[in-house]
C-alpha positions as a LaTeX table, in Angstrom:
\begin{tabular}{lrrr}
\hline
Residue & $x$ (\AA) & $y$ (\AA) & $z$ (\AA) \\
\hline
Met1 & 1.45 & 6.63 & $-22.12$ \\
Ala2 & 1.78 & 5.23 & $-18.76$ \\
Lys3 & 5.35 & 4.47 & $-17.26$ \\
Phe4 & 4.32 & 1.42 & $-15.33$ \\
Asn5 & 2.68 & $-0.74$ & $-16.71$ \\
Arg6 & 2.33 & $-3.19$ & $-13.67$ \\
Ile7 & 2.12 & $-1.48$ & $-9.70$ \\
Leu8 & 1.57 & $-2.43$ & $-6.60$ \\
Leu9 & 0.27 & 0.50 & $-4.40$ \\
Lys10 & 0.21 & 0.19 & $-1.13$ \\
Leu11 & $-2.45$ & 2.22 & 0.82 \\
Ser12 & $-2.16$ & 3.51 & 4.29 \\
Gly13 & $-5.03$ & 2.15 & 6.81 \\
Glu14 & $-4.45$ & 5.86 & 8.98 \\
Ser15 & $-5.28$ & 7.79 & 5.77 \\
Leu16 & $-8.59$ & 6.46 & 5.57 \\
Met17 & $-9.73$ & 7.89 & 8.74 \\
Gly18 & $-9.88$ & 11.44 & 6.98 \\
Glu19 & $-10.75$ & 13.86 & 9.10 \\
Gln20 & $-12.09$ & 11.44 & 11.48 \\
Arg21 & $-9.82$ & 9.54 & 14.43 \\
Tyr22 & $-11.51$ & 6.80 & 14.04 \\
Gly23 & $-12.56$ & 3.70 & 10.86 \\
Ile24 & $-13.39$ & 4.92 & 7.24 \\
Asp25 & $-13.65$ & 7.95 & 5.70 \\
Glu26 & $-16.48$ & 7.56 & 3.30 \\
Lys27 & $-14.57$ & 11.13 & 1.82 \\
Arg28 & $-11.69$ & 10.06 & 1.54 \\
Leu29 & $-12.37$ & 6.13 & 0.39 \\
Gly30 & $-14.17$ & 7.79 & $-2.83$ \\
Glu31 & $-11.35$ & 10.15 & $-3.72$ \\
Tyr32 & $-9.30$ & 6.81 & $-3.58$ \\
Ala33 & $-11.58$ & 4.97 & $-5.74$ \\
Ala34 & $-11.56$ & 7.96 & $-8.10$ \\
Gln35 & $-7.94$ & 7.75 & $-8.28$ \\
Ile36 & $-7.26$ & 4.46 & $-8.79$ \\
Lys37 & $-10.21$ & 4.03 & $-11.60$ \\
Glu38 & $-8.44$ & 6.75 & $-13.63$ \\
Ile39 & $-4.89$ & 4.61 & $-13.90$ \\
His40 & $-7.11$ & 1.47 & $-14.42$ \\
Asp41 & $-8.88$ & 3.49 & $-17.25$ \\
Met42 & $-5.29$ & 3.55 & $-18.81$ \\
Gly43 & $-4.78$ & $-0.14$ & $-18.65$ \\
Val44 & $-2.18$ & $-0.13$ & $-15.73$ \\
Gln45 & $-2.10$ & $-3.52$ & $-13.40$ \\
Ile46 & $-3.49$ & $-2.67$ & $-9.77$ \\
Gly47 & $-2.56$ & $-4.56$ & $-7.18$ \\
Ile48 & $-3.46$ & $-3.16$ & $-3.57$ \\
Val49 & $-2.26$ & $-3.65$ & $-0.09$ \\
Ile50 & $-3.97$ & $-1.53$ & 2.43 \\
Gly51 & $-2.92$ & $-1.58$ & 6.42 \\
Gly52 & $-5.34$ & $-1.62$ & 8.90 \\
Gly53 & $-4.18$ & 0.81 & 11.35 \\
Asn54 & $-7.57$ & 2.66 & 11.09 \\
Ile55 & $-8.75$ & $-0.02$ & 12.91 \\
Phe56 & $-6.33$ & $-1.83$ & 14.76 \\
Arg57 & $-2.86$ & $-1.67$ & 15.13 \\
Gly58 & $-1.18$ & $-5.85$ & 16.63 \\
Leu59 & 2.05 & $-3.60$ & 17.97 \\
Thr60 & $-0.27$ & $-1.15$ & 19.72 \\
Gly61 & $-2.51$ & $-4.00$ & 20.75 \\
Ala62 & 0.71 & $-5.95$ & 22.56 \\
Gly63 & 1.51 & $-2.69$ & 24.18 \\
Lys64 & $-1.64$ & $-2.58$ & 26.12 \\
Gly65 & $-1.74$ & $-6.47$ & 26.91 \\
Phe66 & $-3.26$ & $-7.86$ & 23.55 \\
Asp67 & $-1.26$ & $-11.73$ & 22.88 \\
Arg68 & 1.27 & $-10.49$ & 20.06 \\
Val69 & $-0.06$ & $-13.29$ & 17.85 \\
Lys70 & $-3.60$ & $-12.66$ & 18.46 \\
Gly71 & $-3.12$ & $-8.74$ & 18.15 \\
Asp72 & $-1.65$ & $-9.24$ & 14.73 \\
Gln73 & $-4.36$ & $-11.39$ & 13.46 \\
Met74 & $-6.69$ & $-8.77$ & 14.62 \\
Gly75 & $-4.98$ & $-6.40$ & 12.70 \\
Met76 & $-5.20$ & $-8.62$ & 9.31 \\
Leu77 & $-8.79$ & $-8.99$ & 10.13 \\
Ala78 & $-8.83$ & $-5.01$ & 10.08 \\
Thr79 & $-6.85$ & $-4.94$ & 6.56 \\
Val80 & $-9.38$ & $-7.13$ & 5.32 \\
Ile81 & $-12.47$ & $-4.74$ & 6.46 \\
Asn82 & $-10.32$ & $-1.95$ & 4.35 \\
Ser83 & $-10.06$ & $-4.40$ & 1.35 \\
Leu84 & $-13.41$ & $-4.89$ & 1.56 \\
Ala85 & $-14.49$ & $-1.21$ & 1.78 \\
Leu86 & $-12.48$ & $-0.07$ & $-1.66$ \\
Ser87 & $-13.68$ & $-2.74$ & $-3.20$ \\
Ser88 & $-17.45$ & $-1.97$ & $-2.55$ \\
Ala89 & $-15.86$ & 1.96 & $-3.35$ \\
Leu90 & $-14.09$ & 0.71 & $-6.82$ \\
Thr91 & $-17.42$ & $-1.58$ & $-7.58$ \\
Ala92 & $-19.76$ & 0.89 & $-7.56$ \\
Ile93 & $-17.72$ & 3.49 & $-9.78$ \\
Gly94 & $-17.55$ & 0.85 & $-12.47$ \\
Val95 & $-14.07$ & $-1.57$ & $-11.68$ \\
Lys96 & $-13.98$ & $-4.81$ & $-11.38$ \\
Ala97 & $-12.49$ & $-5.56$ & $-8.08$ \\
Arg98 & $-11.22$ & $-8.82$ & $-6.59$ \\
Val99 & $-10.39$ & $-9.19$ & $-2.71$ \\
Leu100 & $-8.07$ & $-11.83$ & $-2.34$ \\
Thr101 & $-6.84$ & $-12.98$ & 1.77 \\
Ala102 & $-3.73$ & $-14.39$ & 2.67 \\
Ile103 & $-6.03$ & $-16.61$ & 5.40 \\
Arg104 & $-8.95$ & $-18.57$ & 3.79 \\
Met105 & $-12.01$ & $-17.14$ & 4.98 \\
Glu106 & $-14.25$ & $-17.35$ & 1.90 \\
Pro107 & $-16.76$ & $-16.06$ & 1.16 \\
Ile108 & $-15.33$ & $-12.85$ & 2.70 \\
Gly109 & $-12.32$ & $-13.34$ & $-0.56$ \\
Glu110 & $-10.75$ & $-15.99$ & $-2.68$ \\
Leu111 & $-7.54$ & $-17.59$ & $-1.64$ \\
Tyr112 & $-4.21$ & $-15.45$ & $-2.49$ \\
Thr113 & $-1.97$ & $-17.28$ & $-5.21$ \\
Lys114 & 0.17 & $-15.14$ & $-7.19$ \\
Trp115 & $-1.20$ & $-17.02$ & $-10.19$ \\
Glu116 & $-4.46$ & $-16.03$ & $-9.16$ \\
Ala117 & $-3.93$ & $-12.28$ & $-8.87$ \\
Ile118 & $-1.68$ & $-12.18$ & $-12.14$ \\
Asp119 & $-4.60$ & $-13.78$ & $-14.04$ \\
Cys120 & $-7.25$ & $-11.64$ & $-12.60$ \\
Met121 & $-4.70$ & $-8.40$ & $-13.05$ \\
Glu122 & $-4.18$ & $-9.24$ & $-16.64$ \\
Ala123 & $-8.18$ & $-10.07$ & $-17.07$ \\
Gly124 & $-8.96$ & $-5.93$ & $-16.15$ \\
Glu125 & $-9.39$ & $-6.48$ & $-12.46$ \\
Val126 & $-8.09$ & $-4.47$ & $-9.70$ \\
Val127 & $-6.61$ & $-6.89$ & $-7.17$ \\
Ile128 & $-6.80$ & $-6.05$ & $-3.23$ \\
Leu129 & $-4.68$ & $-8.45$ & $-1.69$ \\
Ser130 & $-5.48$ & $-8.70$ & 2.37 \\
Gly131 & $-4.25$ & $-10.08$ & 5.28 \\
Gly132 & $-0.89$ & $-9.51$ & 5.56 \\
Thr133 & 1.31 & $-12.06$ & 5.19 \\
Gly134 & $-1.08$ & $-14.24$ & 6.63 \\
Asn135 & 1.58 & $-14.41$ & 9.71 \\
Pro136 & 2.39 & $-12.44$ & 12.81 \\
Tyr137 & 5.30 & $-10.32$ & 13.60 \\
Phe138 & 4.79 & $-9.09$ & 9.58 \\
Thr139 & 3.85 & $-5.33$ & 8.89 \\
Thr140 & 1.82 & $-4.74$ & 6.31 \\
Asp141 & 5.09 & $-2.81$ & 4.41 \\
Thr142 & 6.11 & $-6.29$ & 4.46 \\
Gly143 & 3.13 & $-7.78$ & 3.19 \\
Ser144 & 3.06 & $-4.88$ & 0.05 \\
Ser145 & 6.98 & $-5.78$ & $-0.53$ \\
Leu146 & 6.39 & $-9.86$ & $-0.73$ \\
Arg147 & 3.36 & $-9.27$ & $-2.47$ \\
Gly148 & 4.87 & $-6.80$ & $-5.26$ \\
Ile149 & 7.81 & $-9.24$ & $-5.66$ \\
Glu150 & 4.98 & $-12.05$ & $-6.13$ \\
Ile151 & 2.93 & $-10.01$ & $-8.72$ \\
Glu152 & 6.23 & $-9.20$ & $-10.73$ \\
Ala153 & 5.12 & $-5.63$ & $-10.27$ \\
Asp154 & 7.40 & $-2.76$ & $-12.03$ \\
Val155 & 6.98 & $-0.90$ & $-8.85$ \\
Met156 & 5.85 & $-0.21$ & $-5.20$ \\
Leu157 & 3.99 & 3.02 & $-5.05$ \\
Lys158 & 3.48 & 3.93 & $-1.55$ \\
Gly159 & 0.68 & 5.80 & $-0.84$ \\
Thr160 & 1.50 & 8.10 & 2.32 \\
Arg161 & 0.26 & 11.63 & 3.96 \\
Val162 & 3.66 & 13.20 & 3.24 \\
Asp163 & 5.56 & 13.86 & $-0.74$ \\
Gly164 & 8.53 & 11.76 & $-0.57$ \\
Ile165 & 11.64 & 10.84 & 1.47 \\
Tyr166 & 13.27 & 14.25 & 3.82 \\
Thr167 & 16.41 & 14.40 & 5.16 \\
Ala168 & 14.51 & 14.26 & 9.02 \\
Asp169 & 10.95 & 14.09 & 9.61 \\
Pro170 & 9.41 & 17.18 & 8.01 \\
Glu171 & 6.48 & 17.82 & 10.24 \\
Lys172 & 9.44 & 18.15 & 13.54 \\
Asp173 & 12.22 & 19.68 & 11.19 \\
Pro174 & 11.54 & 22.50 & 9.28 \\
Thr175 & 15.32 & 22.60 & 7.61 \\
Ala176 & 14.24 & 19.06 & 6.50 \\
Thr177 & 15.15 & 18.50 & 2.46 \\
Lys178 & 12.92 & 16.46 & 0.07 \\
Phe179 & 14.83 & 13.57 & $-2.04$ \\
Ser180 & 13.86 & 13.05 & $-5.38$ \\
Glu181 & 15.61 & 9.93 & $-5.51$ \\
Ile182 & 17.40 & 7.91 & $-3.21$ \\
Thr183 & 19.19 & 4.35 & $-3.44$ \\
Tyr184 & 18.63 & 1.75 & $-0.79$ \\
Asp185 & 22.06 & 1.66 & 0.59 \\
Glu186 & 21.82 & 5.66 & 1.50 \\
Ile187 & 18.00 & 4.94 & 3.13 \\
Tyr188 & 20.62 & 2.56 & 5.26 \\
Thr189 & 23.49 & 4.28 & 6.05 \\
Arg190 & 21.38 & 7.47 & 6.99 \\
Gly191 & 18.96 & 5.34 & 8.71 \\
Leu192 & 15.99 & 6.97 & 7.16 \\
Lys193 & 12.41 & 5.00 & 7.91 \\
Val194 & 10.99 & 4.52 & 4.61 \\
Met195 & 9.09 & 1.08 & 5.90 \\
Asp196 & 10.74 & $-1.65$ & 8.33 \\
Leu197 & 13.59 & $-2.50$ & 7.75 \\
Thr198 & 12.37 & $-5.98$ & 6.48 \\
Ala199 & 10.39 & $-5.17$ & 3.74 \\
Thr200 & 13.24 & $-2.22$ & 2.47 \\
Thr201 & 15.70 & $-5.07$ & 2.77 \\
Met202 & 12.94 & $-7.36$ & 0.21 \\
Cys203 & 12.48 & $-4.63$ & $-2.25$ \\
Lys204 & 16.68 & $-4.07$ & $-2.47$ \\
Gln205 & 17.75 & $-7.76$ & $-2.76$ \\
Asn206 & 14.68 & $-8.24$ & $-5.57$ \\
Asn207 & 15.27 & $-5.20$ & $-7.23$ \\
Leu208 & 11.69 & $-4.05$ & $-6.85$ \\
Pro209 & 11.86 & 0.14 & $-6.55$ \\
Ile210 & 9.62 & 2.02 & $-4.35$ \\
Tyr211 & 8.09 & 5.61 & $-5.24$ \\
Val212 & 6.76 & 7.32 & $-2.46$ \\
Phe213 & 4.39 & 10.16 & $-2.77$ \\
Asn214 & 1.46 & 12.05 & $-1.32$ \\
Met215 & $-1.78$ & 10.10 & $-1.88$ \\
Asp216 & $-4.01$ & 12.26 & 0.04 \\
Val217 & $-4.00$ & 14.96 & $-2.78$ \\
Val218 & $-6.42$ & 13.84 & $-5.22$ \\
Gly219 & $-5.02$ & 13.89 & $-8.77$ \\
Asn220 & $-1.73$ & 12.64 & $-7.71$ \\
Leu221 & $-1.66$ & 8.69 & $-8.29$ \\
Lys222 & $-2.04$ & 9.37 & $-12.17$ \\
Lys223 & 0.68 & 12.23 & $-11.94$ \\
Val224 & 2.85 & 9.59 & $-10.79$ \\
Ile225 & 1.69 & 7.31 & $-13.24$ \\
Asp226 & 2.44 & 9.60 & $-15.78$ \\
Gly227 & 6.09 & 10.25 & $-14.75$ \\
Glu228 & 5.70 & 13.12 & $-12.95$ \\
Asn229 & 8.37 & 13.68 & $-10.55$ \\
Ile230 & 6.37 & 14.49 & $-7.48$ \\
Gly231 & 7.53 & 12.17 & $-5.21$ \\
Thr232 & 10.66 & 10.23 & $-4.28$ \\
Tyr233 & 11.41 & 7.24 & $-6.20$ \\
Val234 & 13.87 & 4.35 & $-4.30$ \\
His235 & 15.91 & 2.03 & $-6.02$ \\
Asn236 & 19.38 & 0.22 & $-6.36$ \\
\hline
\end{tabular}
């Protein structure tokens, strides 16, 4: 029995690099697709937002002289490339997937609307929501929060390369301890960086819980859906 009926899965663009330094690692892409198929076969309705940091990150570009708006638009296009790759990988293993874009770019993808996304999920398709919010100055974390709220997801599953939220960066501080659950207010008080402030505030205000877990470990996505406590649950 799945713990959640409808999810917004946020995937990291950087994680798609796998062992590479740039671009898309086919092995990692295949692992992600297989994990998504596993929960899709359980009847879970799935919306996905994937970052573009493995190809281009707007803020990094702005730091190197790119116009911020153009840099963010390049980042949006990077998320579309990743979305197409994931869609292709899912289709190859028998999962119907549809790419919806925040800005009009047929025939690459259909223009996103809340109702189109929900109709597709209810029809059994995995919906990949690309192009961020369609606006500059917003991260894909904020895009994930927005889409999760719009599609009325039960939870946002934030797949990262760490297994939850810690008191400090576990890669830098060996004494850091992991939270099994934490409130949004505690995140603010402790100054923890789960997502950017806009994204976190949107989730808090709209009562959308977040579950942070390590997506790079094969099988973890199903464990989350099965209700196993392997990450950190963020709630009001």
